[in-house]
MARNUNU-410844 format. One record per atom (N, C-alpha, C, O, CB): x, y, z; residue in one letter. Coordinates in pm, whole numbers, plus 50000, padded with zeros to 5 digits. Glycine has a CB too. Layout:
<recs>
XYZA;...
</recs>
This chain:
<recs>
500844988050000M;500005000050000M;500885012550000M;501735014250087M;499055000050123M;500665021149901R;501385033849896R;500405045249919R;499315045349862R;502125035549760R;500805054750000I;499925065750035I;500135077549940I;501235079449887I;500145070150180I;499075085249919E;499125097349838E;499065109349933E;498015111849993E;497945097749733E;500165116949948P;500195127950045P;499035137750033P;498545142750134P;501475135450032P;498585140549911S;497525150349892S;496185145749949S;495275153749968S;497365153549746S;496075132749977E;494825127350031E;494835126350184E;493865121550244E;494565113849972E;495905130850246I;496045128950391I;496165142350461I;497115149850439I;497265120250423I;495185145250545E;495205157450626E;495375154450775E;495915162550850E;493935165350604E;494905142750817R;494935139250959R;495505125150975R;495065115750909R;493505140351023R;496485123851065V;497175111051088V;497035107451235V;497225115851323V;498675111851046V;496705094851262F;496655089851399F;497665078551415F;497695069251335F;495225085051437F;498495079651518V;499505069351548V;499145062751680V;498965069551782V;500945075551554V;499035049551679V;498835041951803V;500205040451868V;501055032851819V;498155027851777V;500425047451976G;501745047552040G;502105034152100G;501245026652146G;501795058052147G;503395031052099L;503845018752162L;503885020652314L;503925031952363L;505245014652109L;503855009552387S;503525010352528S;504705013052620S;504495015652738S;502884997852569S;505925012452571C;507065014952660C;508045024452591C;508045026052469C;507755001752699C;508885030552672I;509835040552624I;510735034952514I;510905041052409I;510675045852739I;511315023152539G;512235017452443G;511595014752308G;512155018352205G;512805004752496G;510415008552308D;509745005352182D;509355018152108D;509425018851986D;508494996752208D;508935028252185M;508555040952120M;509765047352053M;509655052751942M;507935050652224M;510915046952120L;512115052652060L;512565044751937L;513055050651841L;513245053152164L;512385031651940L;512755023551824L;511835026051704L;512155022251592L;512745008751861L;510695032251729S;509805036051618S;510015050551575S;509425054951477S;508355033851657S;510845058151649S;510925072551627S;511525076251492S;511105086151432S;511745078851737S;512495068651442A;513065071751310A;512005070051202A;511895078351111A;514275062751281A;511235059251211A;510185056951112A;509145068151114A;508745072951008A;509495043451137A;508725072151234L;507675082351244L;508185096151203L;507435104251149L;507135082951387L;509475098751227Y;510055111451180Y;510005112151027Y;509655122650971Y;511515112951228Y;510335101150961N;510295101150815N;508865102950762N;508655109650661N;510875088150761N;507905097050832L;506515098750790L;506095113350804L;505445118850715L;505585089750873L;506475119650915R;506125133750936R;506785142650830R;506165151950779R;506555138251078R;508045139650797A;508735147450694A;508075146050558A;508125155250476A;510205143250685A;507445134550533Y;506755132150406Y;505385138850402Y;504855141850295Y;506595117050382Y;504805141150522L;503475147250532L;503545159750620L;502865160250723L;502455137050590L;504335169650583P;504525181150672P;503255189450693P;503145196750791P;505605190050617P;502315188250601H;501085196050608H;500035189750698H;499065196350737H;500515197750470H;500205176950733A;499175169450803A;499185172250953A;500205176451009A;499345154550778A;498055169851017H;497905170951162H;498185157051220H;497495147451188H;496465176151203H;499205156151308F;499625143251364F;499155142151509F;499455150651592F;501155141651355F;498425131451538T;497955128351673T;498515114751713T;498575105651631T;496395128451682T;498925113251838I;499365100351889I;498575096952015I;498345105552100I;500885100451918I;498165084452026G;497545079352147G;498615072152228G;499165062152181G;496345069852115G;498915076952348A;500055071752424A;499715070552571A;498835077552622A;501275080652405A;500425061452641N;500255060752786N;500985072452852N;501665080152785N;500775047152840N;500825073552984A;501335085453053A;502845086853041A;503345097953025A;500935085053199A;503575075753049Q;505035076453044Q;505515080852907Q;506395089452897Q;505645063053081Q;504965074952803V;505355078852668V;504905093052638V;505635100652573V;504755069152565V;503705096752684A;503215110352662A;504145120552726A;504365131252669A;501805111852719A;504705117352844A;505635126552910A;506895128452828A;507465139452824A;505985121453050A;507355117852762M;508545118752680M;508305127152555M;509215134052508M;509025104852641M;507095126552501L;506785133252374L;506195147152392L;505965154252293L;505835124852294L;505935151252516A;505125163252543A;505645175752474A;504845183852426A;505065165652691A;506965177652467D;507525189952410D;507925188652264D;508405198252204D;508725194152490D;507725176952207D;508225174252072D;507315180551967D;506135176951960D;508345158952049D;507825189751886P;506985196051782P;506565186551672P;505785190351585P;507725207651722P;507075174251673L;506625164251576L;505125161651589L;504455158351491L;507405151051594L;504595163251712W;503205159651740W;502355172151758W;502705181251833W;503125150851866W;501225172351688D;500275183351705D;499345180851823D;498835190251884D;499455185251577D;499125168051855E;498175164651961E;498575151252022E;498955141951950E;496705164151907E;498475150252154I;498745137752225I;497495134052304I;497055141652390I;499995139052320I;496935122252275K;495785117252348K;496245106552446K;497015097652410K;494695111652251K;495775107352570L;496165097552670L;495405084552645L;494175084152651L;495895102852812L;496155074052618Y;495595060652593Y;496375051152683Y;497305044452639Y;495695056452440Y;495965050652810D;496745043752913D;496165030152944D;495765027453057D;496805052253041D;496115021652845R;495555008352863R;496454999852953R;497675000652944R;495365001452728R;495844991753041G;496604982653126G;496794987753267G;497144979953356G;497924980053065G;496585000653291K;496715006153425K;495425003153504K;494355002053444K;496985021453419K;495525001953637P;494324999653718P;493285010653694P;493615022553688P;494684998953868P;492045006553679N;490925015753660N;490975023553528N;490245033353512N;490875025453774N;491815019253435S;491835025853305S;490535023153231S;490055011853229S;493045021053222S;489955033453170P;488715031353093P;488935023252966P;487975019652898P;488095044653057P;490205020252933Y;490495013052810Y;490844998352835Y;491274991452742Y;491635019752737Y;490664993552957N;490954979552987N;489824970452939N;488664974652929N;491174977653139N;490184957952908G;489174948052870G;488564950852733G;488924960452665G;488084947552974G;487624942152694W;487064943652560W;486194955952549W;486104962052442W;486264931252522W;485524959752661R;484734972052657R;485654984252638R;485314993652567R;483904973552787R;486814983752702G;487774994552686G;488294995652544G;488475006652492G;488934992652781G;488534984152482R;488984984252342R;487934990652252R;488264998552164R;489284969852295R;486664987052275I;485584992852194I;485525007952216I;485355015552121I;484224986352228I;485655012152341R;485645026552370R;486775033752297R;486565044352238R;485745028952521R;487975027852302A;489125034052236A;488885035252086A;489145045752028A;490415025952262A;488385024752024I;488155025051880I;487125035551844I;487265042551744I;487705011251829I;486085036751926R;485075047151901R;485705061151908R;485425069751825R;483915046052002R;486545063152008E;487195076252022E;488145078851906E;488205090051854E;487955076952155E;488875068551865F;489795070351753F;489015073551625F;489415082351548F;490665057651734F;487915066451603R;487115068651482R;486535082751478R;486355088551370R;485985058351475R;486235088251596A;485645101651601A;486605112351549A;486175123251513A;485235104951743A;487895109151545G;488865118751496G;488865120551346G;489465129951294G;490215114751539G;488185111551275K;488065112351129K;489435113951063K;489695123450989K;487155124151090K;490295104251093Y;491655104551039Y;491695098650899Y;490845090550861Y;492605096951132Y;492695102750824D;492885097550688D;493865085750686D;493815077350596D;493395108750596D;494745085250785L;495755074650792L;495925070650938L;496065079251026L;497115079350730L;495925057750964I;496255052551096I;497535044551085I;497695036650992I;495095043951156I;498445046451180V;499715039251184V;499785031851317V;499775037951424V;500945048951166V;499865018651308D;499955010351429D;501125000651411D;500964989851354D;498615002551455D;502285004651459L;503494996451443L;503514984651540L;504414976351532L;504745004851462L;502544983951630R;502434972251717R;501814960451643R;501804949251694R;501614975551842R;501294963051525S;500664952651442S;499444946551509S;499254934351504S;501674941651410S;498604954851573T;497334950051625T;496284950951514T;496574954751401T;496894958351750T;495054947451550L;493974947751452L;493154960651459L;492124961751392L;493064935851472L;493594970351538I;492844982851550I;492574989251414I;491464993951391I;493614992651639I;493564989751321P;493274996151192P;492074990351118P;491414997451042P;494474995151103P;491774977351140L;490634971251071L;489314978051106L;488384978051026L;490554956651105L;489244983751225F;487984989451273F;487925004651257F;486985011051304F;487774985851417F;488925010351192M;488965024751174M;488305028851042M;488295021150946M;490405029751179M;487765040951039N;487125046250919N;488075055250842N;487715066350803N;485845053850956N;489305050350820C;490355058250754C;490455054550606C;490085043450565C;491725056150824C;490945063750528R;491245060750388R;492375050450378R;492325041350295R;491625073650312R;493395052050464Y;494535042850463Y;494635035850599Y;494745042350703Y;495865050350431Y;494605022350595R;494635014450718R;495635002950702R;495234991350699R;493225008950753R;496925005950692P;497904995250669P;497994985550786P;497904989450903P;499285001250641P;498164972850752L;498404962250851L;499764956250822L;500074952850708L;497274951350846L;500574954850927W;501934949850908W;502204936650979W;503364932650994W;502924960150954W;501164929951023E;501364917151091E;502084907151000E;502854898751048E;500014911351136E;501834908250871W;502434899050775W;503944900250764W;504614891150715W;501834901150640W;504494911650810R;505944913850790R;506774903150857R;507884900150811R;506344927550843R;506264897250967E;507024887051038E;507224874450954E;508114866450981E;506334883451169E;506394872750853L;506524860950766L;507684862250669L;508194852250620L;505224858750688L;508114874650641F;509084876750534F;510414882750582F;511444880650518F;508484885750430F;510394890050691L;511614896850736L;512484887550818L;511954878850888L;511264909250817L;513794889150812P;514684880850894P;514364882351041P;514084893351088P;516154884550867P;514404871451116R;514034871651257R;514874881351335R;514394887551429R;514144857851317R;516144882751297R;517054891351373R;517214905251312R;518114912651351R;518394884851383R;516364908951217M;516384922751170M;516014931851288M;515064929051360M;515404924951050M;516774942551306H;516544951351420H;515154957551415H;514614960251308H;517604962451423H;514574959651533E;513214964851541E;513104978651475E;512094981551410E;512754965651686E;514114987151492A;514085000251424A;514084998551273A;513405006051202A;515305008851467A;514834988851223E;514864986051079E;513514980851031E;513074984350922E;515964975951046E;512854972551112R;511524967651078R;510544979351061R;509754979650967R;511024957951185R;510614988851154N;509705000251149N;509985009051026N;509055014150964N;509825008551276N;511265010650992L;511595018050871L;511075010750747L;510625016950650L;513125020050861L;511144997450751Y;510614989550640Y;509114992350620Y;508644993250507Y;510844974450666Y;508384993650731C;506954996550721C;506715009850651C;505815011050569C;506304996650860C;507535019950684M;507375032850617M;507705031650469M;507015037450385M;508275043450683M;508735024150437G;509075022050297G;507945015550220G;507735018650103G;510315013550285G;507205006550285S;506084999850218S;504955009550186S;504115006550101S;505564988550303S;504915021150253L;503925031450225L;504395041150117L;503655050150077L;503575039050352L;505635039350071G;506205048649974G;506845060850038G;507095070749969G;505145053149880G;507105060250169V;507705071550241V;509215071650216V;509865061550242V;507405070750393V;509795082550166P;511255083250150P;511925082950287P;511475089550381P;511675096150073P;513005075350297L;513715074050425L;514875083950427L;515975080850382L;514225059450447L;514605095850480R;515605106450483R;516555105250601R;517675110450597R;514935119850487R;516115098450705S;516945097050825S;516735083150884S;515635077750881S;516595108050930S;517815077450938R;517725064551005R;518035066051154R;518205056051225R;518695054550940R;518105078251201S;518475080851341S;517235081451429S;516195086651388S;519265093951352S;517355076251551M;516275077651647M;516115092251686M;517055100251675M;516535068951772M;514925095651732R;514615109451768R;514155109951914R;513255102651955R;513515115351675R;514795118651991L;514355121552128L;514525136552148L;515635141452167L;515185113352235L;513425143552143Y;513475158152148Y;513655163052292Y;512925158752382Y;512205164252087Y;514625172052312V;514875178252442V;514925193252422V;515715198052341V;516195172852508V;514095201052494P;514155215652480P;515555220952511P;516195216352606P;513125222352573P;516015230352432E;517385235252444E;517665241152582E;518775239652632E;517655245652337E;516695247852643N;516965253852774N;517245243352880N;518075245452968N;515795262552818N;516555231852873I;516805221052969I;518165214852943I;518925212353036I;515705210252961I;518475212352817S;519765206552782S;520915215652828S;521925210852880S;519845204252630S;520755228652808R;521795238152847R;521995238352998R;523135238653046R;521445252252797R;520905238253074D;521005238553220D;521685226053274D;522505226853366D;519625240153283D;521365214553217V;521975202053265V;523455201653228V;524275197253309V;521235189753205V;523805206153109R;525225206653070R;526005215553166R;527135212253204R;525385211752925R;525415226853204R;526085235853298R;526255229153435R;527305230253498R;525285249153312R;525215222153479E;525255215353609E;526335204553613E;527005202753716E;523895209153641E;526515197453501L;527445186153498L;528795189853437L;529625181053415L;526835174753419L;529025202453411A;530275206953351A;531515202353428A;532525199153365A;530275221953340A;531495201953562P;532705197553635P;533115183253602P;534265179353625P;532465198753784P;532185175253549Y;532495161153522Y;532635158253373Y;532625146653332Y;531405152253581Y;532775168753292R;532845166953147R;533945156853111R;535075157553160R;533105180453077R;533585147653025N;534485137252975N;534815126653078N;535605117653050N;535745143552925N;534235127453198K;534515117553303K;533255111053358K;533345102053441K;535265124053416K;532085115353313L;530825110353370L;530425097153305L;530305096153183L;529715120753352L;530215086953389V;529725073953343V;528445070953421V;528435071053544V;530795062653364V;527365068353349I;526065065653412I;525805050653412I;525915043953309I;524925073153339I;525455045553530L;525055031553545L;523545031053565L;522975038753643L;525805024753665L;522895021853495N;521455020053512N;521175005453546N;521084997053456N;520675024353384N;521025002253677P;520804988253716P;519344983953714P;519024972753755P;521354986053853P;518434992653667G;517014989553668G;516584981453548G;517394975853475G;516205002053675G;515274981053528G;514684972953423G;513824961953484G;513764960553607G;515774966853333G;513174954353401R;512344943353450R;513214933053520R;514384931453486R;511554936753335R;512644926153618A;513444917553707A;514284907453629A;515444905253664A;512534910253803A;513714901453525F;514454891053454F;515514896853359F;516254889353295F;513494882253375F;515584910153349K;516574916653263K;517684923453343K;518484930653284K;515894926753174K;517754921353473R;518704928753556R;519984920953582R;519944909653632R;518064932453687R;521094926853547W;522404922153593W;522474925053743W;521974935453787W;523594929353513W;523074916253823P;523044918153968P;523594931754012P;524564936853956P;523834907254035P;522964937454114A;523354950554165A;524794950654214A;525504960554196A;522434954854277A;525244939654276E;526614939254326E;527634939754212E;528764944254230E;526834926554410E;527234934954093N;528124935953978N;528224950253927N;529304954853890N;527644926753866N;527084957353925F;527134971553889F;528024979253987F;528804987853946F;525714977553887F;527904976054115A;528714982854216A;530194980054194A;531024989154204A;528304978554358A;530534967354164A;531934963854140A;532474971054017A;533614975654016A;532084948654124A;531664971853913L;532064979153792L;532274993853824L;533244999953778L;531014977553680L;531364999553903G;531485013653941G;532775016354017G;533405026753996G;530305017754025G;533175007354104R;534415009254181R;535625009054087R;536545016954104R;534574998254289R;535625000153990R;536744999653896R;536825012653816R;537905018153795R;536614987553800R;535675017553771L;535665029953694L;536105041753780L;536825050553732L;534275032553637L;535685041953904S;536095052753996S;537605052754017S;538235063354022S;535385051154132S;538165040854028E;539625039754046E;540375045053926E;541535049153938E;540015025254072E;539735044953809E;540355050253687E;540095065153669E;540515071053569E;539835042653565E;539415071253765G;539195085653762G;537875090253706G;537675102253686G;540245091853684G;536955081053679Y;535645084753624Y;534665087953735Y;534725082153844Y;535095073653534Y;533755097153707K;532705100653801K;531475092253771K;530955092553660K;532375115853795K;531015084853871I;529895075753852I;528595082453893I;528525089453994I;530115062753933I;527565080253813A;526195084153847A;525325071753831A;525555063553742A;525685096053758A;524315070453917V;523405058953912V;521995064253890V;521525072853964V;523485050354043V;521325059053787M;519995064053753M;518945053153775M;519275041353787M;519945068953608M;517705057353780G;516565048453795G;515315056953805G;515195065253895G;516715039253921G;514385055053715Y;513235064253706Y;512055059553791Y;511635066653883Y;512795065653560Y;511515047953762S;510325043253832S;510675038953975S;511845037854011S;509675031553756S;509635036554054A;509855031954191A;510635018854193A;511505016854278A;508505030254264A;510325009854100E;511034997154092E;512504999254055E;513384992754111E;510364987953989E;512755008353963E;514135011153922E;514905018354032E;516105016154048E;514155019553794E;514215026854109Q;514875033354221Q;515295023054325Q;516365024254386Q;513965043854285Q;514455012954346A;514795002254440A;516014994554390A;516854990454471A;513604992754459A;516114992454260A;517284985554204A;518544994154216A;519634988854232A;517044981954057A;518385007354209A;519535016354218A;520055017854360A;521235020554381A;519175030054163A;519185016054459A;519545018754598A;520765011154646A;521665017354702A;518385015654687A;520864997754628P;522054990754677P;523344994754604P;524424994254661P;521864975954664P;523224998754477V;524405003154403V;524885016554459V;526085018654477V;524095004454251V;523955025554485L;524315038454545L;524915036554684L;525855043554722L;523085047554552L;524375027054760A;524905024654894A;526335019554890A;527125022254981A;524025014654968A;526675012254783S;528035006954769S;529005016954708S;530215014954712S;528014994454685S;528475027754652L;529295037954586L;528965051654647L;528275059654584L;529055038054431L;529445054254767P;529045066554837P;529415079554766P;528815089954794P;529655066754972P;530385079254674E;530785091354602E;530005093354472E;530195103354403E;532265090854572E;529125083854440A;528395084654314A;527305095354319A;526765098254426A;527775071054279A;527005101054204L;525885110254191L;524585102254187L;524505091954121L;526025119154064L;523585106954258D;522295100154264D;521365106254160D;520805117054182D;521665101054406D;521195099354047F;520295103853941F;518975096053945F;518205096553849F;520955102253805F;518705088854055S;517455081454063S;516325090854105S;516565101454162S;517585069654163S;515105086754075G;513955095054106G;513205099053982G;513765099053872G;514375107354182G;511945102553998Q;511085105653884Q;511225120253843Q;510315128453861Q;509625102553918Q;512385123353787V;512615136753733V;511975137353594V;511715126953534V;514155140053725V;511705149353543P;511145150353408P;512015143253305P;513245143553313P;510965165053369P;511365136953209M;512075129153108M;513165137053036M;514245131553012M;511105123753008M;512945149852999P;514005157352932P;515265158953016P;516365159752962P;513505170952892P;515115159353149I;516295160353235I;517075147253230I;518305147353218I;515885163853381I;516375136053239S;517065123053228S;517795121853096S;518935117253091S;516065111453244S;517125125952987A;517755125152855A;518985134152848A;519995130352789A;516745128952745A;518895146052906S;520025155352902S;521195150152985S;522345151952947S;519595169252954S;520905143753096R;521975137653176R;522685126853097R;523915125953098R;521415131953307R;521905118553029L;522515108152947L;523355114152836L;524425109052803L;521445099052888L;522875125052777A;523615131452668A;524955137052715A;525885138352637A;522775142652606A;525045140452844A;526275146152899A;527295135652939A;528435138952973A;525955154853018A;526895122852936A;527765112052985A;528745107552878A;528445107952758A;526935100153033A;529895103252921R;530885097252831R;530445083152792R;530725078352681R;532285096752900R;529735076452884L;529335062552863L;528135059552951L;528035064753062L;530515052752894L;527235051152901C;526125045952981C;526185030752980C;526255024552873C;524745050952927C;526155024653099V;526135010153112V;524765006553169V;524405011053278V;527315004753205V;524014998453097T;522614996553134T;522094982753096T;522584976353003T;521755007053068T;521094978553171N;520344966653131N;519474970053010N;519424981452964N;519474961553248N;518794959852960D;517894961452846D;516604968052893D;515704961352943D;517604947752777D;516514981252877C;515344988752922C;515315002152850C;516115004552760C;515344990753077C;514395010852889G;514245023652821G;515485032252821G;515755039252723G;513135031152881G;516255031852931A;517465040152940A;518465036752831A;519185045552782A;518115038553077A;518525024152792L;519435019852684L;519115027452556L;520015032352488L;519325004552661L;517845028252522H;517445034652397H;517445049852408H;517665056752309H;516065029752354H;517195055052528M;517335069552547M;518785073752525M;519045083652457M;516865073652688M;519725066152581A;521135069352562A;521515068552415A;522245077152365A;522015059852644A;521035058352345S;521315057152202S;520745068952125S;521395074352035S;520735044052147S;519525073152161A;518855083852088A;519575097152102A;519535105352010A;517425085252135A;520235099552216V;520945112252235V;522425111052197V;523185120452217V;520815116952379V;522835099452143G;524185097952090G;525235093752189G;526425094752159G;524595110352029G;524855089252308T;525835085052409T;526245070552386T;525385061952371T;525255086752551T;527555067652383P;527985053652372P;527415045252485P;527345049752600P;529525052752372P;526995033252453T;526315024852551T;526915010852556T;527465005852458T;524835024152519T;526775004852673I;526994990452688I;525654984652729I;525134987852836I;528124987152795I;525084976152645G;523814969652674G;524054955652727G;524764947752664G;522914969152550G;523484952652842I;523644939652906I;522374931452880I;521294935052927I;523924941053061I;522524920652807F;521374912652762F;521484898252811F;522574892852829F;521264912952608F;520314892152831G;520284878152869G;519244870452793G;519584862352706G;520024876853016G;517964872752823T;516904864752763T;516274871152640T;515464864752573T;515844862152865T;516624883552609T;516094889952488T;517224891952387T;518394892852425T;515414903452522T;516864892552261D;517834892452152D;518404906452126D;517664915252082D;517184886952024D;519694908752152P;520254922152132P;520364926151986P;520424938051955P;521614922952195P;520384916351896W;520474919851754W;519144925351703W;519104932151601W;520894907551672W;518084922251774R;516774927651735R;516364939651822R;515734948951772R;515704916851744R;516734939351950Y;516244949652042Y;517354957852107Y;517104965352201Y;515404943252150Y;518574956452059G;519704963252121G;519824977852079G;518934983252014G;520964956152089G;520934984252117P;521164998352080P;521135000051929P;521494991051853P;522515003352138P;520705011851886W;520555014451743W;521315026951705W;521035037851754W;519075015951705W;522295025351617G;522855036851548G;524015044051612G;524615052551547G;521835046151527G;524355041051736N;525455048351799N;526565038551837N;526435026551817N;524955056051924N;527665043951891R;528785035651936R;528315027252054R;527845032852154R;530025044251975R;528415013952045H;527925005752154H;528614992152156H;529244987952059H;526415003852142H;528484985552268E;528934971852285E;527784963952350E;527024969352430E;530244971152372E;527684951352313I;526674942452370I;527394931752452I;528384926052407I;525784936052259I;526884929252572V;527444918652657V;526304908952690V;525204913252726V;528094924452789V;526564896052677F;525524886052707F;526204873352756F;527414871852738F;524634883252581F;525454864052817P;526064851752870P;526664843252758P;525994840252659P;525024843452948P;527914839552775K;528564831352674K;528494816452707K;528864807952626K;530024835652658K;528014813352826T;528004799352869T;526644792852857T;526524780652868T;528474798353010T;525594800952835C;524234795352828C;523904791452685C;524004799852595C;523194805552882C;523504778952661P;523194774652523P;521894780352471P;521584779152352P;523134759652516P;521114786552559K;519814791952517K;519694806752552K;518634811152597K;518684784052582K;520754814352534S;520624828752549S;519524833752454S;519324828252346S;521974835852521S;518834844252496F;517744850252420F;516544840752410F;515764841352315F;518224853952279F;516394831952512C;515344821652506C;513934827452510C;513014821352457C;515514811952620C;513754839152572R;512404844952575R;511934848652435R;510744847652406R;512364857252666R;512834852852350D;512454856352213D;512224843852128D;511494844452029D;513514865152149D;512834832852166E;512714820652087E;511624811452140E;511374800852082E;514034813352084E;510964815452251G;509914807252307G;510434794852377G;509664785352398G;508954803252201G;511704794552413A;512294782752477A;512274784052629A;512224795052683A;513744780752428A;512304772652696D;512404772752841D;513854775052881D;514774771852806D;511884759452901D;514034780853001C;515384783053051C;516024769653084C;515484762253167C;515374792353175C;517154766053021P;517734752753041P;518474751353173P;518854740253210P;518664749552928P;518704762353245I;519464761353370I;518564763553491I;519054765153603I;520604771553370I;517264763653469G;516344763253581G;516114776453652G;515564776453762G;516824753553677G;516514787653592R;516214800553653R;515964810753543R;516384809153428R;517354805153746R;515264821253581D;514804830853482D;515794842153459D;515594850353369D;513474836453524D;516834842653538N;517774853853525N;519174848753494N;520004846753582N;517804862153654N;519414846753365C;520704841453323C;521804852053329C;522974848853308C;520614835853183C;521434864753357L;522444875253360L;523454873253473L;524514879453473L;521774888853374L;523124864753568Q;524084861753675Q;525354855353620Q;526394855453686Q;523454852653778Q;525274849853499Q;526434843253439Q;527414853053375Q;528514849053335Q;525974833253336Q;527044865553363I;527924875353299I;528894880853403I;528454887453497I;527104886953233I;530194878353390P;531154883353488P;531414898253473P;531244903853364P;532464875653476P;531824904453581V;532164918653577V;533274921253476V;533294931553410V;532594923553716V;534204911853464D;535324913653371D;534854915953227D;535474923653154D;536244901553376D;533764909353187D;533274911053049D;532774925353025D;533054931352921D;532144900953019D;532034930653122V;531504944253107V;532624954453121V;532634964653052V;530394946953212V;533554951653209W;534724960553227W;535524961453098W;535964972253060W;535624955353343W;535724950053031A;536474950052905A;535744958452799A;536384965752724A;536684935552854A;534414957252794A;533644965252698A;533744980152730A;533844988452640A;532174960752697A;533704983452859A;533814997452900A;535165003352863A;535235014452811A;533584998853051A;536224995952888K;537565000952854K;537695003152704K;538335012752660K;538644991152903K;537104994252626K;537184995552481K;536505008352433K;537075015852354K;536554983252412K;535285010852481I;534565022852439I;535265035452489I;535405045052413I;533115022552489I;535685035552613L;536315047552670L;537635050852600L;538025062452593L;536545045652821L;538305040552550A;539555042952478A;539315048552338A;540215054652280A;540355030152468A;538105046652285E;537825050452147E;536975062952133E;536745067752022E;537145039152077E;536495068452245S;535605080052237S;535895089752349S;536435085952453S;534125075652242S;535535102352327S;535745112652429S;534815124452399S;534165124752295S;537235117252435S;534775134052490I;533985146252474I;534935158052487I;535665159152586I;532815147152579I;534935167052387D;535875178352393D;535325189652481D;534255188352540D;536155183552251D;536075200552489C;535725211552579C;534435218552538C;533845225852618C;536855221652584C;533985216352415N;532725222252368N;531545212652381N;530435215652338N;532865226652222N;531815201052442G;530755191252460G;530495182652338G;529515175352334G;529505198152497G;531375183352238E;531215175452117E;531915161852133E;532985160952192E;531775182951994E;531285151452080R;531865138152088R;532885135951977R;532735140651864R;530775127452080R;533935128652014K;534975125351916K;535165110251912K;535995105251836K;536325132551950K;
</recs>
């Protein structure tokens, strides 16, 4: 299906449900917006994604679509019907649903592309950002950019750079949060932080949600000189802090993709999910995963854990992540103007 720009005045995007997935779709959606600069773009997003997109001029309107939360009016089949009715009331010309649900089937749009079929033809390990770009290409959208997009207002970015100026070229951010089965042990993050501190780097520990703050707490307790970046600060501040870092070491979660989107070199620690499909996109990065488990990435392959536990990240030694950190730090730096080299 190829779209005709002159026939499209209103576009509705069904937002993805988590920060990482939304960022992995950002390059595709930027290209669509560039192809339809005259159109009115609306996105339906949950509260966390809406907070990330709130200042982005890419979007003309953000509708809160917080399915899955307690007492959400969009839960269950009645909630789905309500959402579809509300979406239909917008009288959109094009609906974009990169989650590949069946919502487009029930919309009264001129263009209602479905991409569920793409899994039948695309390589299993094609990166998720590449998959989303492929969807735009199937609509006839020129791909002018392959970079992820994370908009940060310049005044916030400037203030954070000024705040962190004393640590320029020495700031390393550790993110021990993420879903329980995706977490490298906190004591390993602490051990890595001590090694980096001994080399003269300034450590900061981040964690946004209450669960991530709990994961950050033992690491902060073990690193008394570290900066505490945990807490529910506005998303642009978190993004600006990541942009100021020389390196980010993180589990597979939203912070990984935020760091990638702002151009910060990253080390992604993976266990049960496939880093070639869901890992960092487009920037300098290293991937670390268990080398001893015969079924790494088993959650993506539908396999059972062969070693009887759900967290294979315990098998990743600190030495492996330390080696990746030394490699990136030796190959990249930030100059006195804040530019990466």
